[in-house]
N, C-alpha and C positions, 0 to 999 in steps of 0.2 A: 203164650200170654197175649191177651187182647190189647191192641194199641189204643191209647186214649183218643177220644174224639177230638179232631182238630177244631180250633176256633170255638171251643166250648164256652168261652166267656160271653159269646154272643147270645147264649140262651137267656142271660140276664136282661136282654133287650127285646126278647120275643115274648108273646103272650104265654102264660103258664100252661095253657092248654095245647101247645104244639105237641106233636107226636114225632119222635125221632126213631128212625129205623135204620140200623146199620146194614151196609152192603159191603162188597169187597172194596176196601179202600175209600169208601164214601159213606156219608150219612145223609139220608133223605129226611127232610123236614116238611111235615104236613101241618096244615092249619085249616080248620073248618072245611074238611073234605077236599082240599086242594093241596097239590105239591107246591111249595113256595120256594124252597131252596135245596141245594145239595152242597154239603161241605166235602171238599176233596183235598187230601194231602197224602200223596203216594210218591214213590221214587220214580216210577215209570211215567214218561210224558209229563214231567213236572210243570211244563208250560200251561197245563190244564188245572193245576192246583189252585185252590181258592174257593170262591163261592160261585155256584151256578144259580142263576135267578130265572125262575119259570115266569115267562111273560108271553105276550103276543107281539108279533112283528110291528103292528101298528102303534105299540106303546114304546118301542125302543128309543125313538128320538127324545121323547119327553123324559123317560127315565135317565137317559144319558145326560140330558140337560140338568136334571135334579142332582144326579150323582156322577160327576164327570169322570171318575175313576173306572166306571163300568164300560166294558167294551163288548163287541161281538166276539163270538168264538172264532178262532183261527186255528185250523189244524196244521196246515202246511203253508207254504208260501202262497198267499192270496187265496187260500181255500177256507171259505167261511162255512161254519157248521150250523146245523139245525136252527132255523130262524126263530124258534120260540124260546130260545135261551140266550141270556146274556151272561157275561162272566166278570167277576172281580178277581183279578189275579192276586195271589197271596204275597207276591213280591212288590206290589205297587206301593209307592211312598205313602199314599193316603189310605192304605188298606183298612186299618182299624176304624178310622173316622167314617169312611164310606160304608163299611160293613154295618156299623151301628146305625147309620142313616137308613140303610135298606131295611134293617130290622124294625126301626121305628115306623117306616112306611107300612110294613106288614102289620104291626101292632095297631095301626090306625085303619087297617083293612083297606089299604089302597088297592083299588080295582085293577091296577096295572100289573100287579104281581100275583101269581097263582094260576094254576091250571088244574082243572078237574080231570081226573083220570079214573078208570075203574078201580084201581088200587087205592088211590087217594080217597075216594068216597068212603071206603070202609073205615077211615080214620076220622070221621066226623064226630066231634064231641057234642053231646046233647046235654 
């Protein structure tokens, strides 16, 4: 039996034209030819559960200032991951409010969120 998509309430705060593609334990969210988010909720490495935000390194500080619950990825002690992604951990006290804020930024086409990839381009809505 297929597991339900985590954080599906957030779809109400995203544009109706987003494309959702399931992967193993994750759901990739595409908007206008860019990957914008990944929703993750699995048992293994639960510290990585939550929302992954596709962005650029140069936009990290301003996004963190706008949404203070957002953090860098940390895999192990002092081991920061992929500089183009930020994370909102699902256990954060302000998870729901921060997640909605991120979705609102995407809905307003905030240029700090989103990354064009060969796969993402195929999900451009016309």
